C-alpha positions in Angstrom: 0.0 0.0 0.0 2.9 2.4 0.8 4.3 1.8 -2.7 0.9 2.6 -4.2 0.7 5.9 -2.2 4.2 6.9 -3.3 3.3 6.2 -6.9 0.1 8.2 -6.7 2.0 11.1 -5.1 4.5 11.1 -8.0 1.7 11.1 -10.6 -0.2 14.0 -9.0 2.0 16.8 -10.5 1.8 15.3 -13.9 -2.0 15.0 -13.7 -2.3 18.6 -12.7 -0.1 19.7 -15.6 -2.4 17.7 -17.9 -5.5 19.4 -16.5 -7.0 22.3 -18.5 -5.9 25.8 -17.6 -8.6 27.5 -15.5 -9.9 30.8 -17.1 -12.1 33.2 -15.1 -14.0 35.8 -17.2 -15.2 38.8 -15.2 -18.7 39.5 -16.5 -20.0 43.0 -16.0 -23.5 41.6 -16.4 -22.9 40.0 -13.0 -21.3 43.0 -11.3 -23.9 45.7 -12.1 -21.7 47.4 -14.6 -22.1 48.8 -18.1 -20.6 46.7 -20.9 -21.2 43.6 -22.9 -21.9 40.4 -20.9 -19.5 37.5 -21.4 -22.5 35.1 -21.6 -21.8 34.1 -25.2 -18.1 34.7 -25.4 -17.4 32.0 -22.8 -18.8 29.4 -25.3 -15.7 29.7 -27.4 -14.0 27.6 -24.8 -16.3 24.7 -25.5 -14.0 23.8 -28.4 -10.7 24.6 -26.6 -10.0 21.6 -24.5 -6.8 23.0 -23.0 -8.9 25.6 -21.1 -11.8 25.4 -18.6 -13.6 28.7 -18.5 -16.3 30.2 -16.3 -17.9 33.6 -15.8 -17.0 35.2 -12.5 -18.8 38.0 -10.6 -15.9 39.4 -8.6 -12.2 39.7 -8.2 -11.8 38.8 -4.5 -8.7 36.8 -3.5 -10.7 33.6 -3.1 -11.9 33.7 -6.7 -8.5 34.7 -8.2 -6.7 31.9 -6.3 -8.5 29.3 -8.3 -7.7 30.7 -11.8 -4.7 30.5 -14.2 -6.0 33.3 -16.5 -8.3 36.2 -15.8 -10.1 37.9 -18.7 -11.6 41.3 -18.1 -14.4 41.4 -20.7 -15.5 44.8 -21.9 -15.0 46.8 -18.7 -16.8 49.9 -20.1 -18.0 50.8 -16.7 -17.2 47.8 -14.5 -19.8 48.4 -11.8 -19.1 47.6 -8.2 -15.3 47.3 -8.7 -13.4 48.4 -5.6 -9.8 49.5 -5.1 -9.3 46.1 -3.4 -10.2 44.4 -6.6 -7.4 46.2 -8.5 -5.0 45.4 -5.7 -6.0 41.7 -5.9 -5.5 41.7 -9.6 -2.0 43.2 -9.3 -1.2 40.7 -6.6 -2.5 37.8 -8.8 -0.2 38.9 -11.7 2.8 39.6 -9.4 2.5 36.0 -8.2 2.5 34.6 -11.7 -1.1 34.8 -12.9 -2.1 35.9 -16.4 -4.5 38.7 -17.3 -6.2 39.8 -20.6 -8.3 42.9 -21.1 -10.8 42.9 -24.0 -12.2 46.1 -25.6 -12.7 48.8 -22.9 -9.8 48.7 -20.4 -8.5 51.0 -17.6 -5.9 49.1 -15.7 -2.2 48.0 -16.0 -0.9 51.3 -17.4 2.6 49.7 -17.8 1.2 47.5 -20.6 -1.4 49.7 -22.4 -4.7 51.2 -21.2 -7.3 52.2 -23.7 -7.4 55.8 -24.7 -9.7 56.3 -27.7 -12.4 54.4 -29.6 -11.9 54.6 -33.4 -14.2 53.4 -36.2 -11.6 51.5 -38.2 -12.2 47.8 -39.1 -9.0 46.8 -40.8 -6.2 45.6 -38.4 -2.9 43.9 -39.1 0.0 42.3 -37.2 2.7 44.6 -35.8 6.1 42.9 -35.7 6.7 39.2 -35.4 6.0 37.1 -32.2 4.1 34.0 -31.1 1.0 36.2 -30.9 1.0 37.1 -34.6 1.6 33.5 -35.9 -0.9 32.9 -38.7 -2.4 36.4 -38.4 -2.8 38.5 -41.5 -4.6 41.8 -42.1 -8.3 41.3 -41.5 -11.6 43.2 -41.0 -13.0 43.1 -37.4 -16.5 41.8 -36.7 -17.3 44.9 -34.6 -17.5 48.4 -36.2 -14.8 50.0 -34.0 -12.0 49.2 -31.5 -10.1 50.8 -28.7 -6.6 52.1 -29.4 -4.0 51.9 -26.6 -1.4 54.1 -24.9 1.5 51.5 -24.8 3.3 51.5 -21.5 7.0 51.2 -20.7 6.7 47.3 -20.5 4.5 46.9 -23.6 5.2 45.3 -26.9 2.6 46.1 -29.5 1.5 43.1 -31.7 -1.6 44.4 -33.4 -2.3 47.8 -35.1 -5.0 49.3 -37.3 -4.3 50.5 -40.8 -3.7 54.0 -39.5 -0.7 52.5 -37.6 -2.4 53.0 -34.2 -1.7 50.4 -31.5 -4.7 48.0 -30.9 -3.1 45.2 -28.8 0.0 44.8 -26.6 1.6 42.3 -24.3 4.1 42.5 -21.5 5.2 41.2 -18.1 3.8 42.2 -14.8 5.9 40.8 -11.9 6.1 37.0 -12.5 2.9 37.2 -14.5 1.8 38.2 -18.0 -0.7 40.8 -19.2 -2.3 41.5 -22.6 -4.4 44.6 -23.5 -6.5 43.9 -26.6 -8.7 46.7 -27.9 -10.8 44.5 -30.2 -14.4 43.9 -29.3 -14.1 40.2 -29.5 -17.5 38.5 -29.7 -19.5 41.6 -28.7 -22.9 41.7 -30.4 -24.6 44.7 -32.0 -27.0 45.1 -29.0 -23.9 46.1 -26.9 -25.0 43.9 -24.0 -24.5 40.3 -25.2 -21.7 38.4 -26.8 -20.9 35.3 -28.9 -17.9 33.1 -29.6 -15.4 34.9 -31.9 -14.9 33.3 -35.3 -12.3 33.4 -38.1 -9.2 35.5 -37.7 -10.5 36.9 -34.3 -10.7 33.3 -33.0 -7.2 32.6 -34.2 -6.0 35.7 -32.5 -7.7 34.7 -29.2 -6.1 31.3 -29.3 -2.7 32.9 -29.8 -3.2 35.2 -26.9 -4.4 32.3 -24.6 -1.4 30.2 -25.6 1.0 33.1 -24.7 -0.8 33.7 -21.4 -0.4 30.1 -20.2 1.3 30.7 -16.8 4.6 29.1 -15.9 3.0 27.7 -12.8 -0.5 26.4 -12.3 -2.8 28.0 -9.7 -2.2 25.0 -7.4 1.5 26.0 -7.1 0.9 29.7 -6.9 -1.8 29.5 -4.2 0.8 28.8 -1.5 1.9 32.4 -1.9 -1.4 33.6 -0.5 -1.1 31.8 2.9 1.0 34.2 4.9 -2.0 36.2 6.2 -5.8 36.4 6.0 -7.2 38.6 3.2 -10.8 39.6 3.8 -12.8 42.4 2.3 -16.2 43.7 3.3 -18.1 45.9 0.8 -21.6 46.9 -0.2 -22.7 45.9 -3.7 -25.8 48.0 -3.3 -25.4 51.0 -1.1 -28.6 52.4 -2.4 -31.7 50.6 -1.2 -35.5 51.2 -1.6 -37.1 50.8 1.8 -38.0 48.4 3.2 -35.7 46.3 1.1 -32.3 45.5 2.6 -28.9 46.8 2.0 -26.8 44.0 0.7 -23.2 43.5 1.9 -20.6 40.9 0.8 -17.8 39.4 2.9 -15.2 37.6 0.9 -11.6 36.6 0.8 -9.2 33.9 2.2 -7.8 32.8 5.5 -5.1 30.2 6.3 -6.4 26.7 6.5 -7.5 25.8 10.0 -8.9 29.2 11.0 -12.1 28.7 12.9 -15.4 30.6 12.5 -15.6 34.4 12.8 -18.3 37.0 13.1 -19.5 40.2 11.4 -21.6 42.5 13.6 -23.3 45.5 12.0 -25.5 48.5 12.8 -27.4 50.4 10.2 -28.5 54.0 11.2 -30.6 56.6 9.4 -29.9 60.4 9.4 -32.2 60.8 12.5 -30.3 58.2 14.6 -32.8 55.3 14.3 -30.8 52.1 14.1 -31.1 48.3 13.5 -28.5 45.8 14.6 -27.5 42.3 13.7 -24.7 39.8 13.2 -23.7 36.8 11.2 -21.3 33.9 11.6 -18.5 33.5 9.1 -17.6 29.9 8.2 -14.4 29.5 6.1 -14.6 26.7 3.5 -11.5 24.6 2.7 -10.0 24.8 -0.8 -9.0 21.4 -2.2 -5.2 20.8 -2.4 -4.4 24.1 -0.9 -3.5 25.4 2.6 -6.2 28.1 2.5 -9.9 28.4 3.1 -12.4 30.8 1.4 -14.9 33.1 3.0 -17.8 34.2 0.9 -20.9 35.3 2.8 -23.7 37.7 1.8 -25.6 39.6 4.5 -28.8 41.5 3.8 -29.3 44.3 6.4 -33.0 45.2 6.8 -34.1 48.9 6.6 -37.6 48.6 8.1 -38.5 51.5 10.3 -35.7 53.7 9.1 -36.2 57.1 7.5 -35.5 57.8 3.9 -32.3 59.7 3.2 -28.6 59.3 3.9 -27.5 56.7 6.4 -24.5 54.5 7.3 -23.6 50.9 8.1 -21.0 50.4 10.8 -19.5 46.9 11.0 -17.0 45.0 13.1 -15.3 41.9 11.6 -13.4 39.3 13.6 -11.9 36.1 12.1 -8.7 34.5 13.1 -6.1 37.2 13.4 -8.1 39.6 11.4 -10.1 42.3 13.2 -11.5 45.3 11.3 -14.0 48.0 12.0 -15.3 50.4 9.3 -18.4 52.1 8.0 -20.1 52.4 4.7 -22.4 55.3 3.6 -25.8 54.2 2.3 -28.7 56.0 0.6 -32.1 54.9 1.8 -34.6 55.8 -0.9 -38.3 56.2 -0.7 -40.0 59.0 -2.7 -43.7 59.8 -2.6 -45.2 60.0 -6.0 -45.4 63.8 -6.8 -48.6 65.7 -7.7 -47.2 66.4 -11.2 -44.9 64.2 -13.2 -44.1 63.2 -16.8 -44.4 59.5 -17.0 -43.7 58.0 -20.5 -42.7 55.0 -22.5 -40.5 55.1 -25.6 -42.2 52.8 -28.1 -41.4 51.2 -31.5 -43.6 50.6 -34.5 -43.5 46.8 -34.5 -46.3 44.4 -35.4 -46.5 43.0 -31.9 -47.0 46.5 -30.4 -50.1 47.8 -32.2 -51.3 51.1 -30.7 -54.9 49.7 -30.2 -53.4 47.1 -27.8 -50.5 49.0 -26.2 -52.0 52.4 -25.4 -54.7 51.1 -22.9 -52.0 49.1 -21.2 -49.7 52.1 -20.9 -52.6 54.1 -19.4 -53.3 51.3 -16.9 -49.7 51.5 -15.7 -50.4 55.1 -14.5 -48.5 56.8 -17.3 -49.5 60.0 -19.1 -47.4 60.1 -22.3 -45.9 58.0 -25.0 -42.9 58.8 -27.2 -43.0 56.7 -30.3 -40.2 56.3 -32.7 -41.6 57.6 -36.0 -38.8 58.4 -38.4 -35.0 58.4 -39.0 -32.8 59.6 -41.8 -35.0 59.4 -44.9 -37.1 56.5 -43.4 -40.6 57.0 -42.1 -42.6 54.6 -39.9 -45.8 56.3 -41.1 -47.2 57.7 -44.4 -44.9 60.6 -44.8 -45.1 63.0 -47.7 -41.6 64.3 -47.3 -39.5 61.2 -46.5 -39.1 58.7 -49.3 -38.4 55.5 -47.6 -41.8 54.5 -46.1 -41.8 51.6 -43.6 -45.4 51.9 -42.4 -46.6 48.4 -41.3 -50.3 49.2 -41.3 -50.6 49.2 -45.0 -52.9 52.1 -46.1 -53.5 53.2 -42.5 -51.1 55.7 -41.1 -49.2 54.3 -38.1 -48.7 57.8 -36.5 -52.4 58.8 -37.0 -53.4 55.4 -35.5 -51.0 55.9 -32.6 -52.3 59.4 -31.8 -55.9 58.3 -32.0 -55.5 55.4 -29.5 -53.2 57.4 -27.2 -55.5 60.4 -26.9 -58.4 58.1 -26.4 -56.6 56.8 -23.4 -55.6 60.2 -22.1 -51.9 59.9 -23.2 -49.9 62.7 -24.7 -47.9 61.9 -27.9 -44.4 63.2 -28.4 -43.1 61.4 -31.5 -39.3 61.1 -31.7 -37.1 61.2 -34.8 -33.7 59.6 -35.3 -31.9 62.5 -36.9 -29.1 62.2 -39.5 -28.7 58.4 -39.1 -29.4 56.5 -42.4 -28.3 53.0 -41.6 -31.3 50.8 -40.8 -33.7 53.5 -41.8 -33.0 54.4 -45.4 -32.9 52.0 -48.4 -29.6 51.0 -49.9 -30.5 52.9 -53.1 -31.0 56.1 -51.1 -27.8 55.7 -49.2 -25.9 55.1 -52.5 -27.4 58.3 -53.9 -26.5 60.3 -50.8 -23.0 59.0 -51.0 -22.7 59.9 -54.7 -23.8 63.4 -53.8 -21.2 63.7 -51.0 -24.0 64.1 -48.4 -22.8 61.4 -46.0 -20.2 61.8 -43.2 -16.6 60.7 -43.7 -14.2 59.3 -41.1 -10.7 60.7 -40.6 -9.3 57.9 -42.7 -11.7 58.7 -45.6 -14.1 55.9 -45.0 -17.9 56.5 -45.5 -20.3 56.7 -42.5 -24.0 56.1 -43.0 -25.1 59.3 -41.4 -26.0 62.6 -43.1 -23.4 65.3 -42.6 -24.9 68.0 -40.3 -22.8 70.8 -41.7 -24.7 70.7 -45.0 -27.8 72.8 -45.3 -29.5 70.3 -47.7 -29.2 67.7 -44.9 -30.5 70.1 -42.2 -33.5 70.8 -44.4 -34.4 67.1 -44.2 -34.6 67.5 -40.5 -36.7 70.7 -40.7 -39.1 69.2 -43.3 -39.6 65.9 -41.3 -40.3 67.8 -38.0 -42.6 70.3 -39.6 -44.6 67.6 -41.2 -45.2 65.9 -37.8 -46.4 69.1 -36.1 -48.3 70.5 -39.1 -50.2 67.4 -40.2 -50.7 65.5 -37.0 -52.2 66.3 -33.6 -49.1 65.8 -31.6 -48.4 67.2 -28.2 -44.6 67.3 -28.6 -41.6 66.5 -30.8 -38.4 64.8 -29.6 -35.0 64.8 -31.2 -33.0 61.6 -31.0 -29.6 60.8 -32.6 -29.1 64.5 -32.8 -25.3 64.2 -32.7 -22.4 62.6 -34.5 -22.0 58.8 -34.3 -18.7 59.1 -32.4 -15.4 61.0 -32.8 -14.9 59.7 -36.3 -17.6 62.0 -37.8 -17.3 64.1 -39.7 -14.2 65.0 -41.8 -15.7 65.3 -45.3 -14.5 68.0 -47.8 -17.5 70.2 -47.0 -16.7 70.1 -43.3 -13.1 71.0 -44.0 -14.1 73.9 -46.3 -16.6 75.3 -43.8 -14.2 74.9 -40.9 -11.3 76.6 -42.8 -13.6 79.5 -43.7 -14.6 79.9 -40.0 -10.9 79.6 -39.0 -9.8 82.1 -41.6 -6.9 80.0 -43.0 -6.3 76.6 -44.4 -5.6 73.6 -42.2 -2.1 72.4 -43.1 -2.5 68.8 -42.1 -6.0 67.5 -42.6 -7.3 65.7 -40.7 -4.3 65.2 -38.4 -4.5 68.8 -37.0 -8.2 68.4 -35.9 -8.3 64.9 -34.5 -7.0 63.7 -31.1 -3.5 65.0 -30.5 -3.9 67.7 -33.2 -3.3 71.4 -32.4 -6.8 72.4 -33.6 -8.7 69.7 -31.8 -10.4 72.1 -29.4 -11.5 74.5 -32.2 -12.8 71.6 -34.3 -14.7 70.2 -31.3 -16.5 73.6 -31.0 -17.1 73.5 -34.8 -18.8 70.1 -34.6 -20.9 71.2 -31.6 -22.1 74.2 -33.5 -23.2 72.2 -36.5 -25.5 70.1 -34.3 -26.7 73.1 -32.3 -27.6 75.0 -35.5 -29.7 72.1 -36.7 -31.6 72.0 -33.3 -32.1 75.8 -33.6 -33.5 75.6 -37.1 -35.9 72.8 -36.3 -37.0 74.4 -33.1 -37.8 77.7 -34.7 -39.7 76.1 -37.5 -41.8 74.1 -35.1 -42.6 77.1 -33.0 -43.8 79.0 -36.0 -46.3 76.3 -36.8 -47.5 75.3 -33.4 -45.9 77.2 -30.5 -47.8 75.0 -28.0 -45.9 71.8 -29.0 -43.3 70.8 -26.5 -39.8 70.2 -27.9 -37.6 67.7 -26.2 -34.4 65.7 -26.9 -33.2 62.3 -25.9 -29.5 63.0 -25.2 -26.4 61.2 -24.1 -26.0 61.2 -20.3 -22.5 62.4 -19.6 -22.3 66.0 -20.8 -18.6 66.6 -20.0 -17.6 63.6 -22.2 -20.3 63.4 -24.8 -20.5 67.1 -25.7 -16.9 66.5 -27.0 -17.2 62.9 -28.3 -20.4 63.2 -30.3 -20.8 67.0 -30.4 -24.0 67.1 -28.4 -24.1 70.4 -26.5 -27.5 70.0 -24.9 -26.6 72.6 -22.2 -26.6 75.3 -24.8 -29.9 74.0 -26.3 -31.5 74.4 -22.8 -30.0 77.9 -22.2 -31.1 79.2 -25.5 -34.7 77.8 -25.2 -34.4 75.5 -28.2 -35.9 72.7 -26.1 -38.6 72.6 -23.4 -37.3 69.6 -21.6 -34.5 67.0 -21.8 -34.5 63.2 -21.5 -31.0 62.1 -20.8 -30.6 58.3 -21.5 -29.4 57.3 -18.1 -29.4 53.5 -18.8 -27.5 51.7 -16.1 -27.9 49.1 -13.4 -25.5 51.0 -11.2 -27.8 53.0 -8.9 -25.0 55.1 -7.5 -24.1 56.1 -11.0 -27.7 56.9 -11.8 -28.0 59.2 -8.8 -24.8 61.0 -9.8 -25.8 61.3 -13.4 -29.3 62.8 -12.7 -27.9 65.3 -10.2 -25.2 66.4 -12.6 -27.7 66.9 -15.4 -30.1 68.9 -13.2 -27.2 71.0 -11.9 -26.3 71.9 -15.5 -29.8 72.7 -17.0 -32.3 72.5 -14.1 -32.7 76.3 -14.0 -33.6 76.4 -17.7 -35.7 73.3 -18.4 -37.1 70.2 -16.7 -35.1 67.0 -16.7 -36.9 63.7 -17.2 -34.6 60.8 -16.6 -34.5 58.1 -19.3 -34.3 54.8 -17.5 -33.4 51.4 -19.1 -36.4 49.1 -18.8 -34.7 47.0 -21.4 -32.0 48.9 -23.1 -28.5 48.4 -24.6 -26.6 48.3 -21.3 -29.3 47.7 -18.7 -32.4 45.8 -17.9 -34.9 45.9 -15.1 -35.6 42.4 -13.8 -38.1 43.2 -11.1 -40.7 45.8 -10.1 -38.3 46.8 -7.3 -35.5 47.5 -9.8 -37.8 50.0 -11.6 -39.2 51.6 -8.4 -35.7 52.2 -7.0 -34.5 54.0 -10.1 -37.7 56.1 -10.4 -37.3 57.1 -6.7 -33.6 57.9 -7.2 -34.6 60.2 -10.1 -37.4 61.8 -8.1 -35.2 62.5 -5.1 -32.5 64.0 -7.4 -35.0 66.5 -8.7 -36.2 65.0 -12.0 -39.6 66.2 -13.2 -40.4 62.8 -14.6 -39.1 59.7 -16.2 -39.2 57.8 -19.5 -38.7 54.0 -19.7 -36.9 52.5 -22.7 -38.6 50.8 -24.1 -42.1 49.2 -24.1 -42.1 45.5 -24.9 -44.8 42.9 -24.8 -45.4 41.7 -21.2 -43.3 44.4 -19.5 -46.4 45.8 -17.8 -47.3 42.5 -16.0 -43.6 41.6 -15.3 -42.2 44.9 -14.1 -44.6 47.9 -14.1 -48.1 47.0 -12.8 -46.9 45.5 -9.5 -45.9 49.0 -8.5 -49.2 50.6 -9.6 -50.3 51.3 -6.0 -46.9 52.1 -4.7 -44.2 53.9 -6.8 -46.7 54.6 -9.6 -49.7 55.5 -7.4 -52.1 58.2 -8.6 -52.6 59.8 -12.1 -50.6 63.0 -12.0 -50.7 65.4 -14.9 -47.5 66.4 -16.8 -45.7 69.3 -15.0 -46.2 71.8 -17.9 -49.9 71.5 -18.4 
């Protein structure tokens, strides 16, 4: 028997080496962040037997200990990521672990953080290395990528056809790090993913092969046993009463450490308090001299007052003793006497106005904002837009919508997707616009399927489309959407250059290098881009007010003014100050409630003295979805307490009323308030 035991012990290292490398993919869909979920991307590993992958919801030491490779997947806004997580990642790499960032990335500056999104699809190998084996120039599946700022330890191995760095690798301590700006596997909805294919799959395989660590996790884990490593943090420091505040205790302790305790007290602003405690039970980790702690505690808020509060906790386990406090926001807003409550809606066959409008009214809402046109496309029987997509045949969708909405006491504020052609116009129309030079052009000279806003002929399309809506239909409002550039790549066409140089008073010597990121005229060109959009808003607004001054003009705008006024040229503060709009609907789609609170308060601070702000909330949007009625109620109450005059949910879908909205009809959505400006 002794000989058998010796033989088995000798075989164990070989068996471990033959086992698949363990890959943990941090999924922002599980952390409350903004970015594409790794739900589909993880499936690529089904056909890669050398790796065993799983989606992970955190970067605590206990999770990292069990991985060979960590993939940070589209960390656009990574949600409840703490400084401790970054410290854990660095420690993981220092000890020999491997890390890869995909698309948006903010960490490991010595290798290459992302600095700018560019709409270039052709990429190519840079230099020769194991990472470029079998890689030739190819077109990316996604429409853009992130370029990097290579750090001191970086080696660039992929670039775009402008020569900008797209991916780099380098060492970090005993470990390895790759920063890859490609949107590998990200789907067009911006929130889901799929397994990469073709050249992108080959590139991923090369990166994984290079990332294989020198030692497996079972060997590295011993470096974590010198002391306990426990973190306590709130993954929901905003709670709608009487729902609990959720806290998470996680980390590692040396094997053999007994049970511990976490005692806590939650207190509101008036001093009312609730107390409690839980037992912490470390769980052994197989083949390792450590134990994991991972316990969730839900702290009740019954009887506490709405407003700011705090949780004070005391942790004791083994040699670790810690006391600290966490600020919390206890939310409970009474439905106001006046409020704009609306759904954005789409013209789809499963959402006919005759069916939808009574259901929206039953939810306690008072308005609907239907998408009605975009570019040269119309979802109604337009007389000025050529590409008709009306699904009711000879009956006009907009007229039908207005009839059933008004019959149910709902205002109608149709919205228009300005300038964008793709998905709205026919291919023939797009080709004709391109031939006439009316479409936007990227810095590299590539065509963009959006109308150029600096051209009067294109602005006239917007004026004519808006005027038709308010002149020929009994609408209560008009809303701008897509009233911006697609991103920083638009627009650099010859007409924009000519107009900018005339405004500048001299030629631009190096076009477009002088007006893009890093160029000496970037700030001047940013102002130029903003002015083109603002001038369009002004023209449309003035035309509407001449026809029907009582029609309320609004705009669905990007939420982060400081960033987006530069990135997409959307200067909605000026629109409010100049009176071009009557209210604004920032698209505040996020599952991060702290972020939502900060966004709405920032927006109101910028324009609240000029126009009302009605928060756009992501019922089911590109980067967020409300799973429960409580999710919706919490976000509505956050917007109310921040000072919003209403809210708009994006967007109505069949069954959303029963699933999410109606259960709050007698609570968050009680009453039938009129809109604030009636």
